[in-house]
C-alpha positions in Angstrom: -63.6 223.9 48.6 -63.3 227.6 50.3 -62.1 227.8 53.8 -63.9 230.3 56.1 -61.7 231.9 58.3 -63.5 235.1 59.0 -61.3 237.1 56.2 -62.8 238.9 52.9 -62.2 237.2 49.6 -61.4 240.4 47.7 -58.5 239.6 45.5 -58.6 238.4 41.8 -56.3 236.9 39.2 -54.9 240.5 38.4 -54.6 241.3 41.9 -52.6 238.0 42.5 -50.7 238.7 39.5 -49.7 242.3 40.5 -49.0 241.0 44.2 -46.7 238.5 42.9 -44.8 240.6 40.2 -44.5 243.4 42.8 -42.7 240.9 45.2 -40.5 239.5 42.4 -39.3 242.5 41.0 -37.4 244.4 43.8 -34.0 245.9 44.1 -31.9 243.2 42.3 -32.7 243.6 38.8 -31.4 247.4 38.9 -28.0 245.9 39.5 -27.9 242.1 38.6 -27.4 242.5 34.9 -23.6 243.6 35.8 -23.0 240.5 38.1 -24.6 238.3 35.4 -22.5 239.5 32.8 -19.3 239.5 34.6 -19.7 235.5 35.3 -21.4 234.6 32.3 -20.5 237.0 29.2 -22.7 236.6 26.2 -24.0 233.5 27.7 -25.8 235.6 30.3 -29.3 235.1 28.6 -29.1 231.6 28.9 -28.6 231.6 32.6 -32.2 233.7 32.6 -33.9 231.2 30.7 -32.8 228.2 32.6 -33.3 229.5 36.2 -36.7 231.2 35.2 -38.0 227.6 33.5 -36.6 225.9 36.6 -38.5 228.8 38.9 -41.7 228.0 36.6 -41.6 224.3 37.3 -41.4 224.8 41.0 -44.2 227.4 40.7 -46.3 224.8 38.9 -46.1 222.6 41.8 -47.3 225.4 44.1 -49.9 226.1 41.9 -51.2 222.5 42.2 -50.7 222.4 46.1 -52.4 225.9 46.0 -55.5 224.6 44.4 -55.8 221.7 47.0 -55.0 223.9 50.3 -56.6 227.2 49.9 -56.2 228.1 53.6 -54.4 231.5 54.6 -50.7 230.9 55.0 -49.3 229.9 51.4 -46.0 227.8 51.9 -46.5 227.5 55.4 -49.9 226.0 55.4 -48.9 223.4 52.7 -46.2 222.0 54.7 -47.8 222.0 57.9 -50.9 220.1 56.4 -48.2 217.6 54.8 -45.7 216.9 57.3 -47.1 218.3 60.7 -46.9 221.1 63.2 -42.7 220.8 63.6 -42.4 221.5 59.9 -45.0 224.2 59.9 -42.9 225.8 62.9 -39.7 225.4 61.2 -41.4 226.9 57.9 -42.9 230.0 59.6 -39.4 230.6 61.3 -37.3 230.1 58.3 -39.7 232.1 56.3 -40.2 235.2 58.5 -36.7 235.5 59.8 -34.5 233.7 57.1 -36.2 234.9 53.7 -38.2 237.8 54.5 -37.4 240.4 57.5 -33.5 240.4 56.8 -34.2 240.9 53.0 -36.9 243.4 54.0 -34.1 245.2 56.1 -31.7 245.2 53.4 -34.0 246.6 50.7 -35.2 249.2 53.2 -31.6 250.2 53.6 -31.3 250.3 49.9 -34.2 252.6 49.4 -32.7 255.1 51.9 -29.1 254.7 50.3 -31.1 255.4 47.1 -32.9 258.6 48.2 -29.6 259.6 49.9 -28.3 260.0 46.2 -30.4 263.4 45.8 -31.1 264.0 49.4 -27.9 263.5 51.5 -29.7 264.2 54.5 -30.7 260.5 54.6 -27.1 259.3 55.4 -27.7 260.7 58.9 -28.6 257.7 61.2 -31.4 259.6 63.4 -33.2 260.5 59.6 -32.9 257.1 58.3 -34.2 255.4 61.5 -37.0 258.1 61.4 -37.6 257.0 57.6 -37.9 253.1 58.6 -40.4 254.0 61.4 -42.7 256.1 58.7 -42.6 253.6 56.1 -43.4 250.4 58.4 -46.0 252.3 60.6 -47.6 253.5 57.5 -47.7 250.2 55.7 -49.1 248.9 59.0 -52.0 251.4 58.9 -52.9 250.5 55.5 -52.9 247.0 56.1 -54.9 246.8 59.1 -57.2 248.9 57.4 -58.0 246.2 54.9 -56.5 244.0 52.2 -58.2 245.7 49.2 -56.2 249.3 50.3 -53.3 247.5 50.3 -53.9 245.5 47.0 -54.4 249.0 45.6 -51.0 250.1 46.9 -49.4 246.8 45.4 -50.7 247.6 42.2 -49.7 251.2 42.1 -46.1 250.3 43.1 -46.1 247.3 40.4 -46.9 249.7 37.7 -44.6 252.7 39.1 -41.6 250.2 39.0 -42.4 248.6 35.5 -42.3 251.8 33.5 -38.8 252.4 33.8 -38.0 248.7 33.6 -40.4 248.6 30.1 -38.7 251.7 28.9 -35.4 250.3 29.2 -36.4 246.8 27.6 -37.8 248.0 24.6 -36.8 251.6 23.9 -33.0 250.4 24.7 -33.2 248.1 21.3 -32.7 251.6 19.6 -29.3 252.5 21.3 -27.5 249.2 21.2 -24.0 248.8 20.3 -23.1 246.6 17.5 -23.1 242.9 18.1 -20.1 241.4 19.8 -19.8 244.3 22.4 -19.6 242.2 25.2 -16.3 239.7 25.5 -17.1 235.9 24.8 -16.4 234.0 28.4 -16.1 230.1 28.5 -18.3 229.0 31.3 -18.8 225.8 33.3 -21.6 224.0 35.1 -19.9 225.6 38.2 -19.9 228.9 37.2 -23.4 228.6 36.4 -24.3 227.0 39.8 -22.3 229.7 41.5 -24.7 232.7 39.8 -27.8 230.5 40.0 -27.7 231.5 43.9 -28.2 235.3 42.6 -30.6 234.6 39.8 -32.8 232.6 41.9 -33.0 235.1 44.4 -34.1 237.9 41.8 -36.6 235.6 40.9 -38.0 234.3 44.3 -41.4 235.8 46.0 -44.3 234.6 43.5 -45.1 232.0 46.5 -45.3 234.5 49.1 -48.3 236.2 47.5 -49.9 232.9 48.3 -49.8 233.8 51.9 -53.3 235.9 51.2 -55.1 232.7 49.7 -57.8 233.2 52.5 -58.4 236.6 50.8 -58.4 235.5 47.2 -61.6 234.9 45.0 -62.1 231.5 44.0 -58.9 230.2 44.9 -58.8 227.2 42.9 -58.6 228.7 39.7 -57.2 232.3 40.6 -53.9 230.9 42.1 -53.2 228.7 39.2 -53.7 231.3 36.5 -52.2 234.1 38.7 -48.8 232.6 39.9 -48.2 230.9 36.4 -48.6 233.9 34.2 -46.8 236.3 36.9 -43.6 234.2 36.3 -43.8 234.1 32.6 -43.9 237.7 32.5 -41.3 238.3 35.1 -38.9 235.8 32.9 -39.3 237.4 29.5 -38.8 241.0 31.1 -35.5 240.1 33.1 -34.4 238.2 29.9 -35.2 241.3 27.6 -33.6 244.2 30.2 -30.4 241.7 30.1 -30.0 241.8 26.3 -30.6 245.4 26.4 -28.1 246.6 29.0 -25.4 244.3 27.8 -26.1 246.1 24.0 -26.3 249.3 25.3 -23.4 249.5 27.8 -21.1 247.3 25.9 -17.5 246.4 27.5 -18.1 249.4 29.8 -20.8 247.6 31.8 -18.2 246.5 34.8 -18.0 250.3 35.4 -21.5 250.8 36.4 -21.7 248.1 39.2 -24.1 250.0 41.3 -26.6 251.3 39.0 -26.3 249.9 35.4 -29.9 250.4 34.6 -29.5 254.3 35.7 -26.3 254.3 33.4 -28.7 253.0 30.3 -31.2 255.4 30.9 -28.7 258.4 30.8 -27.4 257.2 27.6 -30.8 256.9 26.4 -32.6 260.2 27.3 -29.9 262.2 29.5 -30.0 262.9 32.8 -34.0 262.6 32.7 -33.4 259.2 31.8 -31.4 258.3 34.6 -33.6 260.2 37.2 -36.5 257.9 35.7 -34.5 255.0 36.6 -33.5 256.1 39.8 -37.1 256.9 41.0 -38.2 253.4 39.5 -35.7 251.7 41.8 -37.2 253.5 44.7 -40.7 252.6 43.9 -39.6 249.1 43.4 -37.8 248.8 46.6 -40.7 250.3 48.7 -43.2 247.7 46.5 -41.0 245.3 47.5 -41.4 246.1 51.3 -45.1 246.9 51.0 -45.7 243.5 49.4 -43.8 241.9 52.3 -45.9 243.8 55.0 -49.0 242.6 53.2 -48.4 239.0 53.0 -45.6 237.8 55.6 -47.9 238.4 58.6 -50.3 235.9 57.0 -47.7 233.4 57.8 -47.5 234.4 61.3 -51.6 234.4 61.5 -51.9 230.8 60.3 -49.0 229.5 62.3 -50.8 231.0 65.5 -54.1 229.8 64.4 -52.8 226.2 63.9 -50.8 226.5 67.5 -47.9 225.6 66.6 -45.1 227.3 69.1 -46.6 230.8 68.0 -48.2 233.5 70.2 -52.1 232.8 70.0 -52.6 236.5 70.0 -51.3 236.5 66.6 -54.0 234.8 65.3 -56.5 237.7 66.2 -58.8 239.2 63.4 -59.8 242.6 63.5 -63.6 242.9 64.5 -64.2 245.7 61.7 -61.7 245.7 59.2 -61.4 241.6 58.9 -57.5 241.8 58.9 -54.8 239.8 61.1 -54.0 243.1 62.4 -51.9 241.9 65.5 -49.7 239.9 63.2 -49.2 242.8 60.6 -48.2 245.1 63.4 -45.8 242.6 65.2 -44.3 241.9 61.4 -43.9 245.8 60.4 -42.2 246.1 64.1 -39.6 243.5 63.3 -39.1 245.0 60.1 -38.4 248.6 61.7 -35.9 247.0 64.3 -33.7 245.1 61.9 -33.8 248.1 59.2 -32.7 250.3 62.0 -29.9 248.3 63.5 -27.7 247.6 60.4 -27.3 246.5 56.9 -27.9 242.9 55.9 -26.4 242.7 52.5 -24.1 239.8 53.7 -27.2 238.1 54.3 -28.7 237.8 51.0 -27.2 234.4 50.1 -28.9 233.1 53.3 -32.2 234.5 52.4 -32.0 232.8 49.1 -31.0 229.4 50.8 -34.0 229.8 53.0 -36.4 230.3 50.3 -35.1 227.3 48.5 -35.7 225.0 51.7 -39.1 226.4 51.6 -39.2 225.2 48.0 -38.0 221.7 48.6 -40.5 221.5 51.4 -43.5 222.2 49.2 -42.6 220.4 46.2 -42.3 217.4 48.9 -45.5 217.9 50.1 -47.2 217.8 46.6 -45.5 214.4 46.4 -47.1 213.2 49.5 -50.4 214.9 48.7 -50.6 212.8 45.5 -49.4 209.5 47.4 -51.8 210.0 50.2 -54.6 212.0 48.6 -54.4 214.6 51.2 -56.6 218.0 50.7 -59.1 218.9 48.0 -59.1 217.4 44.4 -56.8 219.4 42.5 -58.4 221.9 39.9 -55.1 222.2 38.3 -52.4 219.3 37.9 -48.9 219.7 37.3 -48.4 217.8 33.7 -46.2 214.9 33.4 -46.8 213.1 36.4 -43.7 213.2 38.7 -41.3 214.3 36.5 -41.6 218.2 37.3 -41.5 217.8 41.1 -38.7 215.5 40.9 -36.6 217.8 38.5 -37.6 220.6 41.0 -35.9 218.5 44.1 -32.7 217.5 42.0 -32.4 221.3 41.0 -33.2 223.0 44.3 -30.6 220.5 45.9 -28.0 221.3 43.1 -28.3 224.9 43.7 -28.1 224.8 47.4 -24.9 222.4 47.1 -23.4 225.7 46.0 -23.9 227.5 48.9 -20.4 228.6 50.8 -19.4 226.5 53.8 -19.8 229.5 56.5 -23.5 230.2 55.2 -24.2 226.5 55.1 -23.2 226.3 58.7 -25.4 229.2 59.6 -28.4 227.4 58.1 -27.6 224.3 60.0 -27.0 226.1 63.1 -30.4 228.2 62.8 -32.3 225.1 62.1 -30.7 223.5 65.3 -31.8 226.3 67.2 -35.4 226.4 66.0 -35.7 222.7 66.8 -34.6 223.2 70.4 -36.9 225.7 70.9 -39.8 223.8 69.6 -38.8 220.8 71.7 -39.0 222.9 74.5 -42.3 224.6 73.7 -43.8 220.6 73.3 -42.5 219.8 76.4 -44.1 222.6 78.2 -47.0 222.2 76.5 -47.3 218.5 77.5 -46.8 219.1 81.0 -49.8 221.5 81.5 -53.1 220.0 82.8 
């Protein structure tokens, strides 16, 4: 059953797949191969397959819940429906500030740095601020005009970022060094757990595409197909790229921490190859930002719609374009402010932990929906009964246990502050006549 929220349903399976892949594949894959190879050596491929499989398990849970709850809001709507407004309030703020805005700001600064490789002028603060203003203002304008225009940009960026990645993934096999070019490294479960936070950060984002559930055609069928297909594509692509990069760079892989894929491109096709990869990285980072500006405002819209402590003005829908225009503008403004005020590389792990908390909430929501028969009858059901949801919960808790102490304290403090804000809000509401 489709819920009518006044929004147009224009996104099909491939629109959802493009949206998901565009968000998942950001800046990480262009530097990740070195980090993983240094930690795990020749065992890197297994880490990708393990983490990818775990993410697919989590996304299967998303697919079942998404086929039952088809309102705009994605993970927020699932958790709020299952556990109430307090849980929805925490989800909204953790998603927006912990997992999205800060990550967006880091990616925006990375994009400016990448362009600065060719245009040194971008190292100036004033130029960077103007650049950020242009990006967010332009994306806000396009998204307010209509979701179909925004999805077109997402599809274009997805293709642009995949061209250099596919070039390396498949053509790179002809430039690989002899077998055994990477030193073997003995690994422990602790090593795998430590690198999992980095790896899972590279895989997160598919669920963000579900924030536009209220604008997806036949969501009960489109969501399971689109979300699972996108995850399989990403897992395969990541694994092939890791093998290729290790094979081409060999023992020298540690010398190219900042741009390993650019070096692979240079060794394959000379300066032109490096240029293609750098341009692809730029499109990848811009695509990540554009995908977030498309999807994250829908959480603000949904939270305001459900009156859980978010200003009601954010629930307005544009009378002509039928888009949540106020939420789009506010999110873009937040992205600009955080991008212009500093770098946020130190918050990457916090962003990853924030995503995992959201995943934990959704998987637990699935279990609650099944027990209490909440929501529509699912058109897709995770196979194996409760096995996959339980494995997902155990895995998430295991990965979170590897969060450094300082970051763990920061997460706890953030949740306590948000809880206090919500308590004050509810007290204020209860005192109104």
